[in-house]
FIKE-36660 format. One record per residue (C-alpha): residue in one letter; x, y, z; residue number from 1. Coordinates in steps of 0.02 Angstrom, whole numbers, plus 50000, padded with zeros to 5 digits. Each point is the difference from the previous one (the first is absolute). Example, Ala and Ser with C-alpha at 12.3 -4.5 7.8 and 13.67 -1.06 7.14 Angstrom:
BEGIN
residu,xx,yy,zz,num
A,50615,49775,50390,1
S,50069,50172,49967,2
***
This chain:
BEGIN
residu,xx,yy,zz,num
M,54670,55128,54886,1
S,50014,49862,49870,2
R,49813,49998,49971,3
A,49995,50187,49968,4
L,50142,49989,49876,5
S,49917,49858,49904,6
F,49869,50114,49923,7
P,50030,50034,49814,8
L,50083,50169,50019,9
S,50106,50068,49860,10
G,50190,49989,50014,11
L,50015,50189,50023,12
A,49870,50004,50139,13
V,50079,49855,50093,14
A,50173,50079,49987,15
A,49934,50163,50070,16
L,49909,49910,50141,17
L,50154,49900,50051,18
A,50111,50154,49990,19
L,49889,50084,50129,20
M,49986,49847,50113,21
L,50179,49938,50004,22
P,50131,50080,50112,23
A,50137,50107,49925,24
S,50128,49861,50022,25
A,49898,49885,49888,26
Q,49976,50135,49868,27
E,50182,50051,49977,28
P,50098,49887,49881,29
L,50152,49920,50080,30
S,50088,49965,49836,31
R,49972,49988,49816,32
G,50065,49881,49871,33
P,50070,50037,49827,34
E,49826,50012,49926,35
A,49939,50134,50121,36
G,49997,50127,49860,37
R,49834,49927,49947,38
G,49920,50080,50152,39
E,49936,49838,50075,40
A,49978,49989,50188,41
V,49925,49880,50126,42
V,49900,50048,50154,43
A,49974,49864,50131,44
D,49953,49970,50181,45
L,49955,49861,50123,46
S,49834,49967,50085,47
E,50093,49993,50167,48
K,50168,50069,50051,49
L,49998,49936,50180,50
I,49954,49819,50036,51
A,49984,49944,50181,52
I,50036,49819,50047,53
T,49895,49935,50145,54
S,49982,49829,50080,55
N,49866,49947,49874,56
F,50095,50063,49846,57
T,49986,49871,49860,58
G,50065,50106,49857,59
A,49934,50146,49900,60
E,49960,50055,49823,61
L,50084,50162,49948,62
L,49922,50097,49856,63
L,50118,50095,49886,64
F,49917,50119,49877,65
G,50052,50139,49885,66
N,49988,50089,49835,67
V,50111,50018,49848,68
D,50009,50179,49939,69
A,50052,50003,49818,70
P,49972,50122,49857,71
D,49946,49861,49884,72
M,49868,49873,50049,73
V,50072,49845,49917,74
T,49940,49828,50053,75
P,50093,49969,50166,76
A,50004,49811,49982,77
L,50095,50013,49835,78
Q,50118,50147,50023,79
R,50007,50044,50185,80
D,50032,49890,50152,81
V,50001,50025,50189,82
V,50110,49903,50121,83
A,49986,50020,50189,84
V,50126,49937,50128,85
V,49963,49995,50187,86
R,50159,49965,50098,87
G,50063,50008,50179,88
P,50053,49999,50137,89
Y,50184,49961,49970,90
E,50080,49889,50132,91
P,50155,49890,50020,92
L,49981,49818,49952,93
T,50103,49842,50029,94
V,49992,49859,49873,95
R,50069,49830,50050,96
R,50039,49849,49893,97
K,49951,49830,50068,98
Q,50100,49843,49966,99
R,49979,49821,50054,100
V,50127,49936,50127,101
A,49984,49820,50063,102
G,49819,49996,49944,103
I,49955,50164,50089,104
W,49968,50166,49915,105
V,50104,50137,50082,106
N,50040,50182,49960,107
S,50166,50026,49913,108
D,50047,50156,49902,109
A,49908,50165,50029,110
E,49986,50166,49909,111
E,49956,50165,50082,112
V,49890,50120,49901,113
P,50011,50175,50076,114
A,49834,50060,49928,115
A,49860,49904,49914,116
P,49819,50055,49978,117
G,49885,49911,50121,118
F,49857,50022,49877,119
Y,50007,50020,49811,120
H,49848,50001,49886,121
V,49998,50043,49815,122
A,49837,50039,49910,123
S,49994,50037,49815,124
T,49882,50018,49853,125
R,50089,49858,49907,126
P,50144,49879,50033,127
L,50159,50099,50026,128
S,50088,49911,49856,129
E,49869,50069,49880,130
I,50017,50179,50061,131
A,50188,50035,50000,132
D,50171,49919,49995,133
A,50088,49936,50156,134
D,50128,50141,50002,135
V,49859,50128,50019,136
Y,49941,49910,50157,137
A,50175,49973,50070,138
D,50034,50184,50040,139
A,49833,50023,50089,140
Q,50003,49825,50079,141
I,49832,49955,49926,142
G,49958,49815,50010,143
L,50064,49857,50106,144
E,50147,49969,49884,145
A,50055,50182,50020,146
I,49999,50007,50192,147
E,50174,50048,50056,148
L,50065,49876,50131,149
K,50182,50014,50051,150
G,50097,49888,50117,151
D,50127,50112,50087,152
G,49929,50165,49941,153
T,50104,50005,49840,154
A,50009,49826,49923,155
A,49851,49923,49913,156
L,49914,49862,50097,157
P,50035,49825,49931,158
E,49858,49943,49888,159
A,49956,49850,50108,160
Y,49973,50111,50153,161
R,49905,50129,49897,162
E,49881,49868,49933,163
A,49975,49933,50176,164
I,49947,50172,50063,165
L,49880,50028,49856,166
R,49927,49826,50018,167
A,49974,50015,50189,168
K,49925,50175,49991,169
T,49885,49950,49858,170
R,49942,49847,50096,171
E,49959,50111,50150,172
G,49898,50117,49890,173
L,50119,50146,50029,174
Y,50071,50008,49822,175
A,49882,49997,49851,176
Q,49980,50053,49820,177
A,49824,50027,49935,178
P,49999,50034,49812,179
G,49833,50065,49939,180
S,49944,50056,50174,181
I,50003,50183,49948,182
T,49847,50034,49894,183
F,49944,50157,49911,184
V,49826,50066,50035,185
G,49973,50104,49846,186
P,50140,50076,49896,187
S,50104,50071,50143,188
L,49940,49946,50174,189
F,50081,49842,50071,190
R,49988,49898,50159,191
A,50078,49847,50083,192
E,49972,49900,50159,193
I,50155,49949,50098,194
A,49985,49859,50127,195
L,50091,50022,50166,196
P,50021,49832,50089,197
A,49974,49976,50186,198
N,50189,49984,50026,199
V,50042,50165,49916,200
P,50142,50085,50097,201
V,49973,50166,50087,202
G,50095,50153,49943,203
S,50010,50130,49861,204
Y,49953,49956,49822,205
I,50011,50090,49834,206
A,49878,49971,49857,207
T,50074,50059,49836,208
V,49894,50012,49843,209
Y,50090,50001,49833,210
L,49928,50057,49834,211
L,50078,49913,49850,212
R,49983,50025,49814,213
D,50096,49920,49857,214
G,50104,49902,50126,215
Q,50060,50152,50097,216
I,49953,50077,50168,217
T,49925,50170,49963,218
N,49940,50053,50173,219
Q,49983,49936,50178,220
R,49922,50040,50169,221
S,50043,49938,50175,222
I,49879,49985,50146,223
N,50045,49965,50181,224
L,49912,49863,50098,225
I,50015,49956,50185,226
I,49953,49831,50075,227
N,50007,49995,50189,228
K,49933,49902,50146,229
S,49858,50071,50103,230
G,49939,49982,50179,231
I,50080,49871,50116,232
E,50091,49923,49851,233
R,50090,50164,49970,234
F,50049,50014,50184,235
M,50069,49823,50005,236
Y,50091,50022,49834,237
N,50084,50162,50055,238
F,50041,49923,50170,239
A,50085,49851,49917,240
Q,50094,50105,49871,241
K,50061,50140,50113,242
T,50034,49904,50161,243
P,50029,49817,49952,244
F,50084,49956,50167,245
F,49855,50060,50107,246
Y,49877,49922,49877,247
G,50087,49832,50025,248
V,49997,50019,50189,249
A,49816,50047,49996,250
S,49961,49849,49890,251
V,50086,49882,50122,252
L,49909,50077,50149,253
V,49831,49986,49912,254
A,50036,49818,49957,255
L,50049,49961,50181,256
L,49845,50088,50065,257
A,49887,49906,49879,258
G,50080,49835,50050,259
W,49980,50037,50185,260
I,49816,50047,49978,261
A,49966,49843,49898,262
G,50089,49891,50128,263
T,49903,50076,50144,264
V,49832,49977,49914,265
F,50029,49818,49954,266
R,50075,49958,50171,267
E,49843,50062,50089,268
R,49893,49888,49889,269
***
């Protein structure tokens, strides 16, 4: 798909092509910003919407591509920007503070986060600080600093715990910001490659593409993405998640059986 779209087609031809290829959900605008009167719109899609994780899964490259439909063909790099956020799945998280007691590091205080994105990736045409002010990103939760993390569901998470979450997730490759990773191919067609690490969590994701101009969000699109295990990995994952007691019993029995077989083999030798 990406190769076909890289040919030097005109902006109008590319917009028409994408409008025919993309599903209706990707073509309908979800919301418009205060500058929507200019008639600008963004059309976007993903190269894959279902990614299967198998035993040899070492990560994947997800291609995001789209087209900016605007009545005026100004230079995109100077007056129009695109920001894409891939987030999900949301899951509860426990953050613990370690302190040194008698020369040993032990867990002390803990904070419970009811819902935090397991994966969060921001791609943009330029650094976020050069595109818009922080308050523009706060409402849409664009950028690592704008991710909403609350302790008991209402109170803001203490800054030390928040920084610990961001630092740990970034170190694991699950949180990332990639300024400049969205590039325009011609005056209106854009693309970006998003890296999915091998430890990416399974579940439902949403990729939201924002069109910004003069520091304001003028249009946006959202695309659903599913990452799931496949084959024997999927069976074992579902078995462990849905029936944890029987999964534990089965694990103990398998371990005992393996130990008995190993003992029998080496005893005969």
